[in-house]
C-alpha positions as CSV (number, residue, x, y, z in Angstrom):
1,M,94.8,27.1,194.5
2,V,97.5,25.8,192.4
3,A,97.7,22.4,190.9
4,Y,101.4,21.0,191.2
5,K,103.4,17.9,190.9
6,G,105.9,17.1,193.3
7,D,106.6,16.5,197.3
8,E,103.3,17.2,198.7
9,E,105.2,18.4,201.7
10,E,105.7,21.6,200.0
11,L,104.0,24.0,197.9
12,N,106.1,26.3,196.3
13,V,104.8,29.4,194.6
14,K,108.0,31.7,194.3
15,N,107.9,34.4,192.0
16,F,104.5,34.1,190.7
17,L,104.4,37.8,191.4
18,M,100.6,37.5,193.0
19,G,100.6,41.1,194.5
20,N,98.1,41.1,197.1
21,K,94.8,40.8,195.7
22,Y,95.3,37.3,194.4
23,A,97.6,36.6,197.7
24,K,94.3,37.4,199.7
25,A,92.3,35.0,198.3
26,Y,95.2,32.6,197.7
27,S,95.2,32.2,201.8
28,N,91.8,30.9,201.9
29,G,93.1,27.8,200.8
30,L,96.1,28.0,202.2
31,K,94.0,26.5,205.6
32,L,92.9,23.2,203.7
33,L,96.3,22.2,203.0
34,R,98.7,19.9,205.0
35,T,101.9,20.9,203.9
36,K,104.9,21.3,206.1
37,K,106.7,23.9,203.8
38,V,105.6,27.2,202.0
39,N,107.4,29.1,200.1
40,V,105.7,32.8,198.7
41,S,109.1,34.5,197.8
42,N,109.1,37.5,195.3
43,N,105.3,37.7,195.1
44,R,105.4,41.6,195.4
45,L,102.9,41.5,198.4
46,N,103.2,44.2,200.8
47,E,101.9,44.5,204.8
48,N,98.4,43.1,203.6
49,G,99.7,40.3,201.6
50,T,102.1,39.2,203.7
51,M,99.4,39.2,206.7
52,N,96.8,37.7,204.9
53,I,99.2,34.7,203.9
54,L,100.4,34.1,207.2
55,K,97.1,34.0,208.6
56,G,96.0,31.8,206.0
57,L,98.4,29.0,206.9
58,N,97.3,25.9,208.5
59,K,99.4,26.3,211.7
60,Q,99.1,23.0,212.9
61,T,101.0,21.6,209.9
62,V,103.5,24.6,208.3
63,E,106.8,24.1,209.8
64,D,108.8,26.2,207.1
65,V,107.9,29.6,205.8
66,D,110.1,31.8,203.0
67,L,108.6,35.3,202.6
68,S,111.6,36.6,201.1
69,N,111.6,39.6,198.7
70,N,108.2,40.8,200.0
71,K,107.6,43.8,202.1
72,M,106.1,42.6,205.4
73,G,105.5,46.0,207.0
74,I,105.5,46.8,210.7
75,E,102.1,44.9,211.3
76,G,103.8,41.9,209.5
77,V,106.7,42.2,211.8
78,K,104.5,42.4,215.1
79,Y,102.5,39.6,214.4
80,L,105.5,37.8,213.4
81,A,106.9,38.6,216.8
82,D,103.8,37.4,218.9
83,V,104.2,33.9,216.9
84,I,107.6,33.7,218.1
85,V,108.1,35.0,221.5
86,K,104.3,34.8,222.5
87,G,103.5,31.2,220.6
88,I,99.9,33.0,219.5
89,D,97.7,31.2,217.2
90,G,99.4,27.8,217.3
91,F,102.1,27.7,215.4
92,N,104.2,25.0,214.6
93,L,106.5,27.0,212.8
94,R,110.3,26.2,212.9
95,I,112.0,28.1,210.1
96,L,111.2,31.3,208.8
97,K,112.9,33.5,205.6
98,L,112.6,36.8,205.2
99,E,116.0,37.7,203.6
């Protein structure tokens, strides 16, 4: 995981350029965090990387996710549609940034 200082309610790994391999490992630790905001924008993620991040989030606490400047792919879009429309996986998501 990333050690950081500052607001414990936000995890900002914007511009880390982690790519898909690191995103998979990184997502394993996300479930342990109780942050409300997660910013993984501009990390060279494709469909697999964004899906790993989304599925790795602590769904009970995360309210704000920024996936901007990553390639979600069709499966990522379908998963997010299910989360938003059907409320699957118990997400508490209120803000989603994709631009």
